[in-house]
C-alpha positions as CSV (number, residue, x, y, z in Angstrom):
1,M,177.9,79.6,101.0
2,F,176.1,76.7,99.4
3,R,174.6,75.6,102.8
4,T,173.4,79.2,103.4
5,L,171.7,79.3,100.0
6,T,170.1,75.9,100.7
7,R,168.8,77.0,104.1
8,A,167.4,80.2,102.5
9,A,165.7,78.2,99.7
10,R,164.2,75.8,102.2
11,G,162.9,78.7,104.3
12,L,161.4,80.3,101.3
13,A,159.7,77.0,100.2
14,R,158.1,76.7,103.6
15,R,156.7,80.2,103.4
16,V,155.2,79.8,99.9
17,D,151.6,78.8,99.8
18,W,151.8,76.1,97.1
19,Y,148.1,75.8,96.8
20,I,148.0,79.4,95.5
21,V,150.8,78.6,93.1
22,A,148.7,75.6,91.9
23,L,145.6,77.8,91.4
24,F,147.5,80.2,89.2
25,G,149.2,77.2,87.6
26,A,145.8,75.9,86.6
27,I,145.0,79.2,85.0
28,G,148.3,79.0,83.1
29,V,147.6,75.5,81.9
30,A,144.1,76.6,80.8
31,T,145.6,79.5,78.9
32,L,148.2,77.4,77.1
33,A,146.1,74.2,76.6
34,P,142.4,74.9,77.0
35,A,139.9,72.0,76.8
36,E,138.0,72.2,73.5
37,R,135.2,70.4,71.8
38,Q,134.7,66.9,73.2
39,A,137.4,67.4,75.9
40,A,135.5,70.5,77.1
41,E,132.3,68.5,77.5
42,I,134.2,65.8,79.5
43,V,135.8,68.5,81.7
44,S,132.4,70.2,82.2
45,S,130.8,66.9,83.3
46,L,133.7,66.1,85.7
47,T,133.4,69.6,87.1
48,Q,129.7,69.2,87.9
49,V,130.5,65.9,89.7
50,A,133.4,67.7,91.6
51,I,131.1,70.5,92.7
52,G,128.6,68.0,94.1
53,L,131.3,66.1,95.9
54,L,132.8,69.3,97.4
55,F,129.4,70.4,98.9
56,F,128.8,66.8,100.1
57,L,132.1,66.9,101.9
58,Y,131.4,70.4,103.3
59,G,128.1,69.0,104.8
60,A,129.8,65.9,106.1
61,R,132.6,67.8,107.9
62,L,130.6,70.7,109.3
63,S,129.2,69.9,112.7
64,P,125.6,71.3,113.2
65,S,126.3,71.6,116.9
66,A,129.4,73.8,116.2
67,A,127.3,76.1,114.0
68,L,124.4,76.3,116.5
69,E,126.9,76.9,119.3
70,G,127.4,80.3,117.8
71,V,123.9,81.4,118.9
72,R,125.0,81.4,122.5
73,H,127.8,84.0,121.8
74,W,125.6,86.3,119.7
75,R,127.6,89.4,120.6
76,L,130.5,88.0,118.6
77,H,128.8,86.1,115.8
78,L,126.0,88.5,114.9
79,P,128.4,91.4,114.0
80,V,130.5,88.9,112.0
81,L,127.5,87.7,110.0
82,A,126.3,91.4,109.5
83,L,129.7,92.3,108.1
84,T,129.8,89.2,105.9
85,F,126.3,89.4,104.4
86,V,125.4,93.1,104.9
87,A,128.4,95.5,105.1
88,F,130.4,93.7,102.5
89,P,127.6,93.9,99.9
90,L,127.0,97.5,100.7
91,V,130.6,98.4,100.1
92,A,130.6,96.4,96.8
93,L,127.4,98.2,95.7
94,A,129.3,101.5,96.2
95,I,132.1,100.1,93.9
96,A,129.5,99.1,91.4
97,L,128.6,102.8,91.0
98,L,131.9,103.3,89.1
99,P,131.4,104.1,85.4
100,D,131.1,100.9,83.3
101,R,134.1,101.8,81.2
102,M,136.4,101.6,84.2
103,L,135.7,98.0,85.4
104,G,133.1,96.5,83.1
105,A,129.9,94.7,83.8
106,E,131.4,91.3,84.2
107,L,134.2,92.3,86.7
108,T,131.7,94.4,88.6
109,A,129.4,91.3,88.9
110,G,132.5,89.5,90.1
111,V,133.1,92.0,92.9
112,L,129.4,91.8,93.9
113,F,129.6,88.0,93.9
114,L,132.8,88.2,96.1
115,A,131.0,90.4,98.6
116,V,128.1,87.9,99.3
117,L,130.3,84.9,99.9
118,P,130.6,83.3,103.4
119,S,133.7,83.3,105.5
120,T,136.4,80.7,104.9
121,V,136.5,78.1,107.6
122,Q,140.1,76.7,107.5
123,S,141.9,80.0,107.0
124,S,139.8,81.8,109.7
125,I,140.7,79.1,112.3
126,A,144.4,79.0,111.2
127,F,144.8,82.8,111.5
128,T,142.9,82.9,114.8
129,S,145.0,80.2,116.3
130,L,148.2,81.9,115.1
131,A,147.1,85.2,116.6
132,R,146.1,83.5,119.9
133,G,142.4,84.3,119.5
134,N,139.3,82.3,120.4
135,V,139.7,79.3,118.1
136,A,136.4,77.6,119.3
137,A,134.5,80.8,118.5
138,A,136.2,81.0,115.1
139,L,135.1,77.4,114.3
140,C,131.5,78.3,115.3
141,S,131.4,81.6,113.5
142,A,132.9,80.3,110.2
143,S,130.7,77.1,110.3
144,F,127.6,79.2,110.8
145,S,128.6,81.5,108.0
146,T,129.2,78.6,105.6
147,V,125.8,77.0,106.5
148,L,124.0,80.3,105.9
149,G,126.0,80.9,102.7
150,V,124.6,77.8,101.0
151,V,121.3,79.6,100.9
152,L,122.1,83.3,101.3
153,T,124.9,83.6,98.8
154,P,122.9,82.5,95.7
155,A,119.9,84.6,96.8
156,L,122.0,87.7,97.4
157,A,124.0,87.2,94.2
158,V,120.8,87.0,92.1
159,L,119.3,90.0,93.9
160,L,122.4,92.3,93.7
161,I,123.9,91.3,90.3
162,Q,120.6,91.8,88.5
163,R,121.2,95.5,89.2
164,T,124.3,95.6,87.0
165,E,123.8,96.4,83.3
166,G,124.8,93.4,81.2
167,G,126.1,91.5,84.3
168,G,123.0,90.0,85.7
169,I,122.4,86.3,86.4
170,P,119.9,84.8,84.0
171,F,117.8,83.2,86.7
172,G,114.9,80.8,86.2
173,F,113.6,77.4,87.2
174,G,116.5,75.7,85.5
175,Q,119.0,77.8,87.4
176,L,117.1,77.2,90.6
177,G,117.2,73.4,89.9
178,D,121.0,73.6,89.4
179,I,121.5,75.3,92.7
180,V,119.3,72.7,94.5
181,V,120.8,69.7,92.8
182,Q,124.5,70.7,92.7
183,L,124.8,72.7,96.0
184,L,121.9,72.3,98.4
185,L,121.1,68.5,98.1
186,P,124.8,67.3,98.3
187,F,125.3,69.6,101.4
188,L,122.2,68.2,103.1
189,A,123.1,64.7,102.2
190,G,126.5,65.2,103.8
191,Q,124.8,66.5,107.0
192,V,122.6,63.4,107.1
193,V,125.4,60.9,106.7
194,R,127.8,62.8,108.9
195,R,127.2,60.7,112.0
196,W,128.4,57.6,110.2
197,I,131.4,58.9,108.2
198,S,132.8,61.7,110.3
199,D,135.3,59.4,112.0
200,W,136.4,58.0,108.6
201,L,136.9,61.6,107.3
202,G,138.9,62.4,110.3
203,R,141.2,59.4,109.8
204,Y,141.8,60.2,106.1
205,R,142.1,64.0,106.4
206,G,145.0,64.2,104.1
207,L,143.2,62.3,101.3
208,I,140.1,64.5,101.8
209,S,142.2,67.6,101.5
210,V,143.7,66.4,98.2
211,C,140.2,65.6,97.0
212,D,139.0,69.1,98.0
213,R,141.8,71.0,96.4
214,G,142.0,68.8,93.3
215,S,138.3,69.5,92.7
216,I,138.8,73.2,93.1
217,L,141.7,73.1,90.7
218,L,139.5,71.3,88.2
219,V,136.8,74.0,88.6
220,V,139.5,76.7,87.9
221,Y,140.8,74.9,84.9
222,S,137.3,74.4,83.5
223,A,136.3,78.0,84.0
224,F,139.4,79.5,82.4
225,S,139.4,77.0,79.6
226,R,135.9,78.2,78.7
227,G,137.2,81.8,79.2
228,M,140.0,81.2,76.7
229,T,137.5,80.2,74.0
230,T,135.6,83.4,74.6
231,G,138.7,85.6,74.7
232,I,139.0,86.5,78.4
233,W,142.4,88.1,78.2
234,Q,141.3,90.2,75.2
235,R,138.4,91.5,77.4
236,V,140.5,92.4,80.4
237,S,143.1,95.1,79.9
238,S,146.1,95.5,82.1
239,A,144.7,98.8,83.4
240,R,141.5,97.0,84.5
241,L,143.5,94.3,86.3
242,V,145.5,97.0,88.2
243,L,142.2,98.8,89.1
244,L,140.7,95.5,90.2
245,G,143.7,94.7,92.4
246,G,143.4,98.1,94.0
247,L,139.7,97.7,94.7
248,C,140.4,94.3,96.3
249,V,143.0,95.9,98.5
250,L,140.5,98.6,99.4
251,L,137.8,96.1,100.2
252,L,140.0,94.0,102.4
253,C,141.3,97.1,104.3
254,V,137.7,98.3,104.9
255,A,136.6,94.9,106.0
256,L,139.5,94.5,108.5
257,L,138.9,98.0,109.9
258,L,135.1,97.6,110.2
259,A,135.5,94.2,112.0
260,D,138.0,95.7,114.4
261,R,136.0,98.8,115.1
262,C,132.8,96.8,115.7
263,A,134.5,94.4,118.1
264,R,135.9,97.4,120.1
265,M,132.5,99.1,120.2
266,L,131.0,96.0,121.6
267,H,133.8,95.7,124.2
268,L,134.7,92.2,123.1
269,S,137.8,90.6,124.7
270,R,141.0,90.6,122.8
271,E,140.6,86.9,121.9
272,D,137.1,87.5,120.5
273,R,138.3,90.6,118.6
274,V,140.9,88.5,116.8
275,T,138.1,86.0,115.9
276,A,135.8,88.8,114.6
277,V,138.6,90.3,112.4
278,F,139.6,87.1,110.7
279,C,136.1,85.6,110.4
280,G,134.6,88.9,109.3
281,A,137.1,89.9,106.7
282,T,137.9,86.6,104.9
283,K,135.9,85.1,102.0
284,S,135.7,81.5,101.0
285,L,137.4,80.5,97.7
286,A,136.3,76.9,98.2
287,S,132.6,77.9,98.3
288,G,132.9,80.7,95.8
289,L,134.4,78.8,92.8
290,P,131.9,76.0,92.6
291,M,129.0,78.4,93.3
292,A,130.1,80.6,90.5
293,S,130.2,77.6,88.1
294,V,126.5,76.9,89.0
295,L,125.2,80.5,89.1
296,F,126.8,82.0,86.0
297,P,126.9,81.0,82.3
298,A,130.0,79.0,81.5
299,S,131.4,81.8,79.2
300,R,131.4,84.3,82.1
301,V,132.6,82.2,85.0
302,A,136.3,83.0,84.5
303,M,135.7,86.8,84.5
304,T,133.5,86.5,87.5
305,V,135.9,84.6,89.7
306,L,138.9,86.9,88.9
307,P,138.1,89.3,91.8
308,L,137.6,86.3,94.2
309,M,141.0,84.9,93.3
310,L,142.8,88.2,93.7
311,Y,141.0,88.9,97.0
312,H,141.8,85.4,98.3
313,T,145.5,85.8,97.5
314,L,145.6,89.2,99.3
315,Q,143.7,87.9,102.3
316,L,146.2,85.1,102.8
317,V,149.2,87.4,102.6
318,V,147.8,90.2,104.7
319,C,146.0,88.1,107.3
320,A,149.1,85.8,107.7
321,W,151.2,88.9,108.4
322,L,148.6,90.3,110.8
323,A,148.2,87.0,112.6
324,R,152.0,86.8,113.2
325,R,152.2,90.4,114.4
326,W,149.3,90.2,116.8
327,P,151.0,88.0,119.5
328,T,154.2,90.2,119.3
329,A,152.1,93.3,119.8
330,L,150.4,91.7,122.8
331,R,153.7,90.7,124.4
332,S,155.0,94.3,123.9
333,T,151.8,95.8,125.5
334,T,152.1,93.3,128.4
335,T,155.7,94.2,129.0
336,Q,155.0,97.9,129.0
337,S,152.1,97.6,131.4
338,T,154.1,95.5,133.9
339,P,156.0,97.8,136.3
340,H,159.7,97.1,136.3
341,T,161.2,96.6,139.8
342,P,164.9,97.2,139.8
343,A,167.1,94.6,141.4
344,P,168.5,95.6,144.8
345,A,171.9,97.1,144.8
346,V,174.7,94.9,146.1
347,G,177.0,96.6,148.5
348,P,177.4,97.6,152.1
349,R,174.1,98.0,154.0
350,S,173.1,101.5,154.9
351,D,170.4,102.7,157.2
352,P,167.6,104.8,155.8
353,P,168.0,108.6,156.3
354,V,166.2,110.0,159.4
355,H,163.9,112.9,158.6
């Protein structure tokens, strides 16, 4: 009995995404022990350094040749980009038409911000590999999306979120300077030095992953610490959280359906269709959290990233289930399409009947 429970516990531990647990743990720590006064200033300064480091590492790890390779397979990558930066925002704009009393200006701005984010690189590749899709194409598509997102996401966010009453981004030369200094310049610097440090990054991949995830946890803690001082949980009712969760489910289902329909209309192969679904429907938490910290006032960052964190959790659960199911469905289809030839009967030989 004890061994059975131990095996069950180990199996459950392997299935749990501990990074997601850590993200919500950071929210819990910020709720119970928010950084205040001088500590808040120190955390804010460290967060700015962490954001610059994150985008430097993104630039250093993304191969320009992998991103440009996507141009050759435009029938796959163009629909993915259109879904990421056109269809997603249009669906979010429809959600933004809801009465303000239902979701509120800040959460509506968060949904719009979620919609203009690029695809996630690591999850797209992992899900595509698990579903036996075109992994090389997933790498190209997600990389190209991330490169474009450094420029397109801030521009689209400013353009779309200005339309929401009370939820617009206060954009000016100072804001533009923050985008350039904290996002664009570190990313370009990483691209410049990539040829000299890419091997080192590959050798110490585990350390770089800890640095990435630790920086993102710091961004989450900083955002929700500031949110606690402005009364975030008093501004978000349980009814709004439930509605937000339902809208995130709806957005993910629409994205998965649109990606699959577009891939079928273009007569893409099964492997490319898998790539289109996972690259077109996922959104990058790693890019979104630091961008939100740069684009939005500190008092609003926590509210803004709530939709992103809910969507990210949903996409991990749903896409992992879909990726595991896809190869099984393929084997089932292959088995049904292969004619079954019965084994010859064993017994005395008989001549065929004469007609």
